[in-house]
N, CA, C and O atoms as a Tinker XYZ file with bonds, in Angstrom:
   448  protein
     1  N    -11.475000   10.076000   -1.118000    73     2
     2  CA   -12.573000    9.676000   -2.117000    64     1     3
     3  C    -12.168000    9.927000   -3.761000    63     2     4     5
     4  O    -12.667000    9.385000   -4.747000    81     3
     5  N    -10.964000   11.056000   -3.683000    73     3     6
     6  CA   -10.567000   11.136000   -4.927000    64     5     7
     7  C     -9.394000   10.671000   -5.187000    63     6     8     9
     8  O     -8.786000   11.359000   -6.007000    81     7
     9  N     -8.648000    9.448000   -4.669000    73     7    10
    10  CA    -7.467000    9.252000   -4.977000    64     9    11
    11  C     -6.064000   10.012000   -4.314000    63    10    12    13
    12  O     -4.880000    9.725000   -4.491000    81    11
    13  N     -6.692000   11.101000   -3.476000    73    11    14
    14  CA    -5.707000   11.817000   -3.019000    64    13    15
    15  C     -4.903000   10.884000   -1.841000    63    14    16    17
    16  O     -5.536000   10.045000   -1.200000    81    15
    17  N     -3.140000   11.157000   -1.568000    73    15    18
    18  CA    -2.790000   10.740000   -0.447000    64    17    19
    19  C     -1.980000   11.607000    0.608000    63    18    20    21
    20  O     -0.849000   11.742000    0.141000    81    19
    21  N     -2.064000   12.145000    1.631000    73    19    22
    22  CA    -1.769000   13.030000    2.389000    64    21    23
    23  C     -0.587000   12.362000    3.780000    63    22    24    25
    24  O     -0.938000   11.408000    4.475000    81    23
    25  N      0.511000   12.924000    3.932000    73    23    26
    26  CA     1.461000   12.100000    4.887000    64    25    27
    27  C      1.703000   13.280000    5.742000    63    26    28    29
    28  O      2.203000   14.365000    5.445000    81    27
    29  N      1.184000   12.786000    7.010000    73    27    30
    30  CA     0.967000   14.231000    8.180000    64    29    31
    31  C      2.113000   13.857000    9.280000    63    30    32    33
    32  O      2.573000   12.721000    9.158000    81    31
    33  N      2.546000   14.522000   10.157000    73    31    34
    34  CA     3.173000   14.819000   10.757000    64    33    35
    35  C      2.371000   14.991000   12.312000    63    34    36    37
    36  O      1.760000   16.052000   12.441000    81    35
    37  N      2.336000   14.134000   13.360000    73    35    38
    38  CA     1.138000   14.372000   14.399000    64    37    39
    39  C      1.268000   15.805000   14.957000    63    38    40    41
    40  O      0.285000   16.221000   15.570000    81    39
    41  N      2.318000   16.610000   14.838000    73    39    42
    42  CA     2.238000   17.811000   15.189000    64    41    43
    43  C      1.961000   18.949000   14.425000    63    42    44    45
    44  O      2.609000   19.979000   14.612000    81    43
    45  N      1.223000   18.897000   13.727000    73    43    46
    46  CA     0.899000   19.704000   12.446000    64    45    47
    47  C     -0.414000   19.354000   11.711000    63    46    48    49
    48  O     -0.571000   18.197000   11.321000    81    47
    49  N     -1.301000   20.226000   11.515000    73    47    50
    50  CA    -2.663000   19.990000   10.835000    64    49    51
    51  C     -2.286000   20.031000    9.275000    63    50    52    53
    52  O     -3.105000   19.718000    8.411000    81    51
    53  N     -1.089000   20.409000    9.013000    73    51    54
    54  CA    -1.032000   20.549000    7.462000    64    53    55
    55  C      0.052000   18.997000    6.855000    63    54    56    57
    56  O      1.012000   18.463000    7.409000    81    55
    57  N     -0.439000   18.766000    5.917000    73    55    58
    58  CA     0.694000   17.691000    5.546000    64    57    59
    59  C      2.145000   17.847000    5.155000    63    58    60    61
    60  O      2.444000   19.011000    4.891000    81    59
    61  N      3.120000   16.963000    5.052000    73    59    62
    62  CA     4.096000   17.399000    4.571000    64    61    63
    63  C      4.463000   16.658000    3.397000    63    62    64    65
    64  O      5.635000   16.702000    3.024000    81    63
    65  N      3.653000   16.015000    2.798000    73    63    66
    66  CA     3.435000   15.813000    1.649000    64    65    67
    67  C      1.908000   15.386000    0.920000    63    66    68    69
    68  O      1.166000   14.659000    1.580000    81    67
    69  N      1.538000   15.774000   -0.215000    73    67    70
    70  CA     0.637000   15.292000   -0.538000    64    69    71
    71  C      0.646000   14.911000   -2.122000    63    70    72    73
    72  O      1.414000   15.446000   -2.921000    81    71
    73  N     -0.314000   13.911000   -2.472000    73    71    74
    74  CA    -0.116000   13.260000   -3.577000    64    73    75
    75  C     -1.323000   13.640000   -4.065000    63    74    76    77
    76  O     -2.205000   13.504000   -3.217000    81    75
    77  N     -1.719000   14.084000   -5.152000    73    75    78
    78  CA    -2.820000   14.298000   -5.541000    64    77    79
    79  C     -3.025000   13.408000   -6.614000    63    78    80    81
    80  O     -1.987000   13.029000   -7.156000    81    79
    81  N     -4.399000   12.844000   -7.199000    73    79    82
    82  CA    -4.912000   12.042000   -7.985000    64    81    83
    83  C     -3.456000   10.693000   -8.187000    63    82    84    85
    84  O     -2.910000   10.421000   -9.256000    81    83
    85  N     -3.145000   10.078000   -6.846000    73    83    86
    86  CA    -2.505000    9.306000   -6.786000    64    85    87
    87  C     -2.791000    7.985000   -7.611000    63    86    88    89
    88  O     -1.906000    7.294000   -8.116000    81    87
    89  N     -4.336000    7.693000   -7.685000    73    87    90
    90  CA    -5.129000    6.334000   -7.840000    64    89    91
    91  C     -5.613000    6.480000   -9.466000    63    90    92    93
    92  O     -6.115000    5.489000   -9.997000    81    91
    93  N     -5.466000    7.638000  -10.182000    73    91    94
    94  CA    -6.203000    7.907000  -11.109000    64    93    95
    95  C     -7.414000    8.340000  -10.722000    63    94    96    97
    96  O     -8.292000    8.042000  -11.531000    81    95
    97  N     -7.662000    8.744000  -10.082000    73    95    98
    98  CA    -9.232000    9.135000   -9.255000    64    97    99
    99  C     -9.841000    8.260000   -8.607000    63    98   100   101
   100  O    -10.879000    8.523000   -8.000000    81    99
   101  N     -9.295000    7.061000   -8.624000    73    99   102
   102  CA   -10.091000    6.509000   -7.967000    64   101   103
   103  C    -10.313000    6.441000   -6.088000    63   102   104   105
   104  O     -9.367000    6.644000   -5.328000    81   103
   105  N    -11.397000    6.196000   -5.718000    73   103   106
   106  CA   -11.272000    6.145000   -3.898000    64   105   107
   107  C    -10.263000    4.915000   -3.522000    63   106   108   109
   108  O    -10.211000    3.758000   -3.937000    81   107
   109  N     -9.576000    5.553000   -2.679000    73   107   110
   110  CA    -8.588000    4.556000   -1.578000    64   109   111
   111  C     -9.105000    3.848000   -0.819000    63   110   112   113
   112  O     -9.672000    4.397000    0.125000    81   111
   113  N     -9.125000    2.836000   -0.874000    73   111   114
   114  CA    -9.948000    1.545000   -0.018000    64   113   115
   115  C     -8.916000    1.306000    1.387000    63   114   116   117
   116  O     -9.338000    1.033000    2.511000    81   115
   117  N     -7.931000    1.427000    1.126000    73   115   118
   118  CA    -6.812000    0.813000    2.256000    64   117   119
   119  C     -5.292000    1.386000    2.066000    63   118   120   121
   120  O     -4.674000    1.319000    1.004000    81   119
   121  N     -4.843000    1.905000    3.160000    73   119   122
   122  CA    -3.294000    2.128000    3.078000    64   121   123
   123  C     -2.562000    1.684000    4.281000    63   122   124   125
   124  O     -2.799000    1.990000    5.449000    81   123
   125  N     -1.580000    0.871000    3.787000    73   123   126
   126  CA    -0.822000    0.436000    5.211000    64   125   127
   127  C      0.506000    0.651000    4.948000    63   126   128   129
   128  O      0.882000    0.611000    3.776000    81   127
   129  N      1.469000    0.925000    6.051000    73   127   130
   130  CA     2.932000    0.994000    5.919000    64   129   131
   131  C      3.205000   -0.389000    6.075000    63   130   132   133
   132  O      2.600000   -1.253000    6.710000    81   131
   133  N      4.498000   -0.452000    5.193000    73   131   134
   134  CA     5.149000   -2.039000    5.464000    64   133   135
   135  C      5.593000   -2.286000    6.794000    63   134   136   137
   136  O      5.920000   -1.394000    7.577000    81   135
   137  N      5.600000   -3.290000    6.997000    73   135   138
   138  CA     6.064000   -3.941000    8.472000    64   137   139
   139  C      7.344000   -4.109000    8.773000    63   138   140   141
   140  O      7.666000   -4.354000    9.936000    81   139
   141  N      8.334000   -3.998000    7.705000    73   139   142
   142  CA     9.510000   -4.265000    7.692000    64   141   143
   143  C     10.153000   -3.594000    7.349000    63   142   144   145
   144  O     11.289000   -3.714000    7.807000    81   143
   145  N      9.916000   -2.405000    6.306000    73   143   146
   146  CA    10.429000   -1.366000    5.890000    64   145   147
   147  C     10.152000    0.114000    5.876000    63   146   148   149
   148  O      9.719000    0.601000    4.832000    81   147
   149  N     10.416000    1.105000    7.235000    73   147   150
   150  CA     9.678000    2.016000    7.579000    64   149   151
   151  C      9.233000    2.969000    6.054000    63   150   152   153
   152  O      8.096000    3.434000    5.981000    81   151
   153  N     10.228000    3.181000    4.916000    73   151   154
   154  CA     9.707000    4.108000    3.788000    64   153   155
   155  C      8.632000    3.684000    2.671000    63   154   156   157
   156  O      8.197000    4.417000    1.783000    81   155
   157  N      8.246000    2.128000    2.947000    73   155   158
   158  CA     7.365000    1.656000    1.972000    64   157   159
   159  C      5.881000    1.760000    2.462000    63   158   160   161
   160  O      5.796000    1.751000    3.690000    81   159
   161  N      4.720000    1.853000    1.807000    73   159   162
   162  CA     3.548000    2.025000    1.947000    64   161   163
   163  C      2.876000    1.284000    0.963000    63   162   164   165
   164  O      3.373000    1.254000   -0.163000    81   163
   165  N      1.761000    0.639000    1.207000    73   163   166
   166  CA     0.967000   -0.039000   -0.051000    64   165   167
   167  C     -0.456000    0.671000    0.060000    63   166   168   169
   168  O     -0.901000    1.030000    1.150000    81   167
   169  N     -1.156000    0.854000   -1.170000    73   167   170
   170  CA    -2.492000    1.620000   -1.293000    64   169   171
   171  C     -3.509000    0.559000   -2.208000    63   170   172   173
   172  O     -3.088000    0.249000   -3.322000    81   171
   173  N     -4.299000    0.226000   -1.941000    73   171   174
   174  CA    -5.484000   -0.204000   -2.598000    64   173   175
   175  C     -6.784000    0.529000   -2.767000    63   174   176   177
   176  O     -7.552000    0.881000   -1.872000    81   175
   177  N     -6.935000    0.747000   -4.422000    73   175   178
   178  CA    -8.073000    1.768000   -4.469000    64   177   179
   179  C     -9.319000    0.749000   -4.925000    63   178   180   181
   180  O     -9.213000   -0.476000   -4.891000    81   179
   181  N    -10.412000    1.401000   -5.320000    73   179   182
   182  CA   -11.317000    0.744000   -5.423000    64   181   183
   183  C    -11.676000   -0.178000   -6.741000    63   182   184   185
   184  O    -12.654000   -0.921000   -6.816000    81   183
   185  N    -10.631000    0.035000   -7.815000    73   183   186
   186  CA   -10.595000   -0.753000   -8.692000    64   185   187
   187  C     -9.652000   -1.878000   -8.745000    63   186   188   189
   188  O     -9.107000   -2.381000   -9.727000    81   187
   189  N     -9.548000   -2.233000   -7.264000    73   187   190
   190  CA    -8.733000   -3.751000   -6.892000    64   189   191
   191  C     -7.294000   -3.658000   -7.612000    63   190   192   193
   192  O     -6.667000   -4.621000   -8.053000    81   191
   193  N     -6.852000   -2.171000   -7.648000    73   191   194
   194  CA    -5.362000   -2.185000   -7.752000    64   193   195
   195  C     -4.728000   -1.866000   -6.482000    63   194   196   197
   196  O     -5.342000   -1.272000   -5.596000    81   195
   197  N     -3.580000   -2.223000   -6.371000    73   195   198
   198  CA    -2.387000   -1.984000   -5.529000    64   197   199
   199  C     -1.225000   -1.389000   -5.960000    63   198   200   201
   200  O     -0.629000   -1.742000   -6.977000    81   199
   201  N     -0.857000   -0.449000   -5.186000    73   199   202
   202  CA     0.154000    0.648000   -5.664000    64   201   203
   203  C      1.345000    0.556000   -4.243000    63   202   204   205
   204  O      0.995000    0.674000   -3.069000    81   203
   205  N      2.648000    0.340000   -4.668000    73   203   206
   206  CA     3.705000    0.267000   -4.057000    64   205   207
   207  C      4.327000    1.404000   -3.955000    63   206   208   209
   208  O      4.490000    1.970000   -5.036000    81   207
   209  N      4.825000    2.062000   -2.826000    73   207   210
   210  CA     5.367000    3.666000   -2.851000    64   209   211
   211  C      6.550000    3.080000   -1.816000    63   210   212   213
   212  O      6.540000    2.350000   -0.824000    81   211
   213  N      7.586000    3.802000   -2.594000    73   211   214
   214  CA     8.571000    3.533000   -1.580000    64   213   215
   215  C      9.556000    4.762000   -1.957000    63   214   216   217
   216  O     10.324000    4.890000   -2.910000    81   215
   217  N      9.201000    5.802000   -0.641000    73   215   218
   218  CA     9.566000    7.002000   -0.466000    64   217   219
   219  C     11.204000    7.365000   -0.793000    63   218   220   221
   220  O     11.511000    8.403000   -1.379000    81   219
   221  N     12.024000    6.552000   -0.418000    73   219   222
   222  CA    13.362000    6.306000   -0.639000    64   221   223
   223  C     13.965000    6.317000   -2.011000    63   222   224   225
   224  O     15.040000    6.817000   -2.342000    81   223
   225  N     13.101000    5.687000   -2.749000    73   223   226
   226  CA    13.223000    5.430000   -4.031000    64   225   227
   227  C     12.689000    6.183000   -5.024000    63   226   228   229
   228  O     13.392000    6.476000   -5.991000    81   227
   229  N     11.522000    6.559000   -4.944000    73   227   230
   230  CA    10.633000    7.809000   -5.439000    64   229   231
   231  C      9.696000    8.423000   -4.451000    63   230   232   233
   232  O      8.902000    7.680000   -3.874000    81   231
   233  N      9.705000    9.526000   -4.232000    73   231   234
   234  CA     8.798000   10.273000   -3.642000    64   233   235
   235  C      7.804000   11.013000   -4.107000    63   234   236   237
   236  O      7.091000   11.812000   -3.500000    81   235
   237  N      7.798000   10.573000   -5.665000    73   235   238
   238  CA     6.487000   11.396000   -6.139000    64   237   239
   239  C      5.398000   10.533000   -6.739000    63   238   240   241
   240  O      4.202000   10.820000   -6.792000    81   239
   241  N      6.047000    9.320000   -7.229000    73   239   242
   242  CA     5.110000    8.269000   -7.921000    64   241   243
   243  C      5.337000    7.188000   -7.366000    63   242   244   245
   244  O      6.422000    6.933000   -6.842000    81   243
   245  N      4.215000    6.282000   -7.402000    73   243   246
   246  CA     4.371000    4.824000   -6.786000    64   245   247
   247  C      5.584000    3.979000   -7.530000    63   246   248   249
   248  O      5.971000    4.450000   -8.600000    81   247
   249  N      6.164000    2.864000   -7.089000    73   247   250
   250  CA     7.294000    2.296000   -7.800000    64   249   251
   251  C      6.826000    1.229000   -8.457000    63   250   252   253
   252  O      7.507000    0.821000   -9.398000    81   251
   253  N      5.736000    0.627000   -8.166000    73   251   254
   254  CA     4.897000   -0.274000   -8.574000    64   253   255
   255  C      3.400000   -0.206000   -8.734000    63   254   256   257
   256  O      2.770000    0.453000   -7.907000    81   255
   257  N      2.720000   -0.861000   -9.780000    73   255   258
   258  CA     1.112000   -1.073000   -9.260000    64   257   259
   259  C      0.777000   -2.449000   -9.793000    63   258   260   261
   260  O      1.396000   -2.913000  -10.751000    81   259
   261  N     -0.027000   -2.992000   -9.289000    73   259   262
   262  CA    -0.472000   -4.256000   -9.442000    64   261   263
   263  C     -2.154000   -4.403000   -9.271000    63   262   264   265
   264  O     -2.861000   -4.115000   -8.305000    81   263
   265  N     -2.546000   -5.022000  -10.724000    73   263   266
   266  CA    -3.880000   -4.920000  -10.632000    64   265   267
   267  C     -4.246000   -6.454000  -10.228000    63   266   268   269
   268  O     -3.444000   -7.382000  -10.331000    81   267
   269  N     -5.571000   -6.578000   -9.756000    73   267   270
   270  CA    -5.783000   -7.781000   -9.042000    64   269   271
   271  C     -7.181000   -8.091000   -9.837000    63   270   272   273
   272  O     -8.315000   -7.878000   -9.407000    81   271
   273  N     -6.808000   -8.658000  -11.131000    73   271   274
   274  CA    -8.182000   -8.733000  -11.970000    64   273   275
   275  C     -9.087000   -9.722000  -11.971000    63   274   276   277
   276  O     -9.863000   -9.828000  -12.921000    81   275
   277  N     -9.129000  -10.722000  -10.747000    73   275   278
   278  CA   -10.719000  -11.903000  -11.102000    64   277   279
   279  C    -11.679000  -11.059000  -10.083000    63   278   280   281
   280  O    -12.868000  -11.155000  -10.386000    81   279
   281  N    -11.499000  -10.529000   -9.332000    73   279   282
   282  CA   -12.769000   -9.807000   -8.898000    64   281   283
   283  C    -12.602000   -8.661000   -7.457000    63   282   284   285
   284  O    -11.548000   -8.663000   -6.822000    81   283
   285  N    -13.394000   -8.026000   -7.193000    73   283   286
   286  CA   -12.926000   -6.975000   -6.657000    64   285   287
   287  C    -12.480000   -7.192000   -5.153000    63   286   288   289
   288  O    -13.288000   -7.801000   -4.451000    81   287
   289  N    -11.428000   -6.817000   -4.632000    73   287   290
   290  CA   -10.860000   -6.565000   -3.472000    64   289   291
   291  C    -11.457000   -5.612000   -2.273000    63   290   292   293
   292  O    -11.169000   -4.418000   -2.353000    81   291
   293  N    -12.127000   -5.971000   -1.356000    73   291   294
   294  CA   -12.883000   -5.154000   -0.600000    64   293   295
   295  C    -11.794000   -4.330000    0.652000    63   294   296   297
   296  O    -12.070000   -3.236000    1.143000    81   295
   297  N    -10.841000   -4.950000    0.917000    73   295   298
   298  CA    -9.724000   -4.332000    1.946000    64   297   299
   299  C     -8.453000   -5.405000    1.905000    63   298   300   301
   300  O     -8.382000   -6.550000    1.457000    81   299
   301  N     -7.631000   -4.684000    2.458000    73   299   302
   302  CA    -6.163000   -5.363000    2.639000    64   301   303
   303  C     -5.357000   -5.308000    3.991000    63   302   304   305
   304  O     -5.508000   -4.275000    4.642000    81   303
   305  N     -4.589000   -6.196000    4.462000    73   303   306
   306  CA    -3.874000   -5.708000    5.248000    64   305   307
   307  C     -2.289000   -6.855000    5.479000    63   306   308   309
   308  O     -2.388000   -8.082000    5.451000    81   307
   309  N     -1.327000   -6.329000    5.632000    73   307   310
   310  CA     0.114000   -6.642000    5.281000    64   309   311
   311  C      0.350000   -7.617000    6.682000    63   310   312   313
   312  O     -0.120000   -7.469000    7.810000    81   311
   313  N      1.151000   -8.536000    6.212000    73   311   314
   314  CA     1.431000   -9.435000    7.275000    64   313   315
   315  C      3.134000   -9.556000    7.266000    63   314   316   317
   316  O      3.766000   -9.503000    6.211000    81   315
   317  N      3.654000   -9.694000    8.336000    73   315   318
   318  CA     5.330000  -10.032000    8.541000    64   317   319
   319  C      5.635000   -9.671000   10.021000    63   318   320   321
   320  O      4.827000   -9.141000   10.784000    81   319
   321  N      6.759000   -9.987000   10.290000    73   319   322
   322  CA     7.468000   -9.932000   11.403000    64   321   323
   323  C      8.562000   -9.111000   11.448000    63   322   324   325
   324  O      9.697000   -9.300000   11.012000    81   323
   325  N      7.982000   -7.968000   12.157000    73   323   326
   326  CA     9.159000   -6.437000   11.664000    64   325   327
   327  C     10.071000   -6.557000   12.546000    63   326   328   329
   328  O     10.766000   -5.543000   12.607000    81   327
   329  N     10.508000   -7.752000   13.598000    73   327   330
   330  CA    11.598000   -8.039000   14.659000    64   329   331
   331  C     12.632000   -9.002000   13.780000    63   330   332   333
   332  O     13.784000   -9.051000   14.213000    81   331
   333  N     12.336000   -9.746000   12.625000    73   331   334
   334  CA    13.163000  -10.521000   12.134000    64   333   335
   335  C     13.609000  -10.007000   10.599000    63   334   336   337
   336  O     12.840000   -9.596000    9.731000    81   335
   337  N     14.892000  -10.129000   10.520000    73   335   338
   338  CA    15.346000   -9.750000    9.313000    64   337   339
   339  C     15.639000  -10.411000    7.866000    63   338   340   341
   340  O     16.539000  -10.249000    7.041000    81   339
   341  N     14.441000  -11.259000    7.919000    73   339   342
   342  CA    13.950000  -12.194000    7.390000    64   341   343
   343  C     13.731000  -11.616000    5.669000    63   342   344   345
   344  O     13.978000  -12.212000    4.621000    81   343
   345  N     13.169000  -10.220000    5.900000    73   343   346
   346  CA    12.256000   -9.529000    5.041000    64   345   347
   347  C     11.108000  -10.145000    4.321000    63   346   348   349
   348  O     10.757000   -9.833000    3.183000    81   347
   349  N     10.452000  -11.206000    5.213000    73   347   350
   350  CA     8.876000  -11.642000    4.873000    64   349   351
   351  C      7.762000  -10.792000    4.825000    63   350   352   353
   352  O      7.297000  -10.433000    5.907000    81   351
   353  N      7.217000  -10.380000    3.741000    73   351   354
   354  CA     6.269000   -9.452000    3.562000    64   353   355
   355  C      4.931000   -9.802000    2.976000    63   354   356   357
   356  O      4.885000  -10.019000    1.765000    81   355
   357  N      3.823000   -9.881000    3.708000    73   355   358
   358  CA     2.799000  -10.664000    2.710000    64   357   359
   359  C      1.694000   -9.670000    2.734000    63   358   360   361
   360  O      1.515000   -8.875000    3.657000    81   359
   361  N      0.855000   -9.775000    1.505000    73   359   362
   362  CA    -0.445000   -8.872000    1.738000    64   361   363
   363  C     -1.712000  -10.078000    1.630000    63   362   364   365
   364  O     -1.835000  -10.916000    0.737000    81   363
   365  N     -2.581000   -9.878000    2.814000    73   363   366
   366  CA    -3.567000  -10.258000    2.722000    64   365   367
   367  C     -4.854000   -9.678000    1.993000    63   366   368   369
   368  O     -5.410000   -8.702000    2.496000    81   367
   369  N     -5.319000  -10.213000    0.891000    73   367   370
   370  CA    -6.545000   -9.506000    0.208000    64   369   371
   371  C     -7.817000  -10.201000    0.768000    63   370   372   373
   372  O     -7.746000  -11.388000    1.085000    81   371
   373  N     -9.023000   -9.482000    0.910000    73   371   374
   374  CA   -10.309000  -10.090000    1.014000    64   373   375
   375  C    -11.022000   -9.321000    0.109000    63   374   376   377
   376  O    -11.042000   -8.098000   -0.027000    81   375
   377  N    -11.814000  -10.510000   -0.708000    73   375   378
   378  CA   -12.477000  -10.527000   -2.186000    64   377   379
   379  C    -13.739000  -10.140000   -1.700000    63   378   380   381
   380  O    -13.982000  -10.157000   -0.494000    81   379
   381  N    -14.750000   -9.712000   -2.743000    73   379   382
   382  CA   -16.150000   -9.445000   -2.509000    64   381   383
   383  C    -16.830000  -10.864000   -2.164000    63   382   384   385
   384  O    -18.007000  -10.717000   -1.834000    81   383
   385  N    -16.457000  -11.993000   -2.158000    73   383   386
   386  CA   -16.815000  -13.301000   -2.631000    64   385   387
   387  C    -16.706000  -13.971000   -1.019000    63   386   388   389
   388  O    -17.419000  -14.873000   -0.581000    81   387
   389  N    -15.503000  -13.189000   -0.223000    73   387   390
   390  CA   -15.186000  -13.592000    1.041000    64   389   391
   391  C    -13.945000  -14.479000    0.980000    63   390   392   393
   392  O    -13.318000  -14.861000    1.968000    81   391
   393  N    -13.651000  -14.773000   -0.340000    73   391   394
   394  CA   -12.165000  -15.551000   -0.587000    64   393   395
   395  C    -11.005000  -14.330000    0.188000    63   394   396   397
   396  O    -11.075000  -13.108000    0.323000    81   395
   397  N    -10.072000  -15.257000    0.544000    73   395   398
   398  CA    -8.972000  -14.531000    1.109000    64   397   399
   399  C     -7.610000  -14.832000    0.379000    63   398   400   401
   400  O     -7.107000  -15.913000    0.682000    81   399
   401  N     -7.033000  -14.175000   -0.392000    73   399   402
   402  CA    -5.623000  -14.302000   -1.056000    64   401   403
   403  C     -4.836000  -13.757000   -0.339000    63   402   404   405
   404  O     -5.042000  -12.726000    0.301000    81   403
   405  N     -3.683000  -14.504000   -0.378000    73   403   406
   406  CA    -2.357000  -13.914000    0.312000    64   405   407
   407  C     -1.241000  -14.019000   -0.783000    63   406   408   409
   408  O     -1.000000  -15.048000   -1.413000    81   407
   409  N     -0.406000  -12.482000   -0.970000    73   407   410
   410  CA     0.742000  -12.469000   -1.671000    64   409   411
   411  C      1.907000  -12.311000   -1.031000    63   410   412   413
   412  O      1.927000  -11.635000   -0.003000    81   411
   413  N      2.666000  -12.698000   -1.356000    73   411   414
   414  CA     4.148000  -11.821000   -0.887000    64   413   415
   415  C      4.532000  -10.752000   -1.809000    63   414   416   417
   416  O      4.171000  -10.432000   -2.942000    81   415
   417  N      5.327000  -10.331000   -1.014000    73   415   418
   418  CA     6.195000   -8.972000   -1.733000    64   417   419
   419  C      7.547000   -9.374000   -1.995000    63   418   420   421
   420  O      8.212000  -10.235000   -1.418000    81   419
   421  N      7.868000   -8.593000   -2.989000    73   419   422
   422  CA     8.956000   -8.694000   -3.384000    64   421   423
   423  C     10.394000   -8.166000   -2.458000    63   422   424   425
   424  O     10.475000   -7.040000   -1.966000    81   423
   425  N     11.314000   -9.067000   -2.363000    73   423   426
   426  CA    12.262000   -8.486000   -1.131000    64   425   427
   427  C     12.918000   -7.476000   -1.286000    63   426   428   429
   428  O     13.601000   -7.163000   -0.311000    81   427
   429  N     12.995000   -6.591000   -2.489000    73   427   430
   430  CA    13.361000   -5.198000   -2.236000    64   429   431
   431  C     12.383000   -4.109000   -1.501000    63   430   432   433
   432  O     12.842000   -3.120000   -0.929000    81   431
   433  N     11.120000   -4.372000   -1.573000    73   431   434
   434  CA    10.159000   -3.604000   -0.916000    64   433   435
   435  C      9.832000   -4.286000    0.647000    63   434   436   437
   436  O      8.947000   -3.817000    1.362000    81   435
   437  N     10.782000   -5.598000    1.109000    73   435   438
   438  CA    10.218000   -5.833000    2.368000    64   437   439
   439  C     11.283000   -6.201000    2.993000    63   438   440   441
   440  O     10.967000   -6.898000    3.957000    81   439
   441  N     12.645000   -6.029000    2.876000    73   439   442
   442  CA    14.022000   -6.142000    3.482000    64   441   443
   443  C     13.892000   -4.803000    4.369000    63   442   444   445
   444  O     13.264000   -3.844000    3.919000    81   443
   445  N     14.577000   -4.752000    5.803000    73   443   446
   446  CA    15.041000   -3.737000    6.613000    64   445   447
   447  C     15.753000   -2.779000    5.922000    63   446   448
   448  O     16.228000   -1.813000    6.518000    81   447
């Protein structure tokens, strides 16, 4: 609820990494690991901002932030085929109106 993100190992109650205020204090609505690239995850905050984290590029801050300006996004999920090497990765965004928006992720965050 405060924008903090924690990375846990299943065998420990203590986080391996913790990023406080990672969304400028906005609650985290959804977080999902990339299906095609293990070190990348995406975060959606309550202000409809999407943050891209690539832990191999920078493990302190997100490598990109994208605002979804038109209306509130209530959830997101990732689309892709991890068994294929095409690097095709998409984000499905569900908006408050019921509209679904699908956006494709840049290849540098999608290629295995």
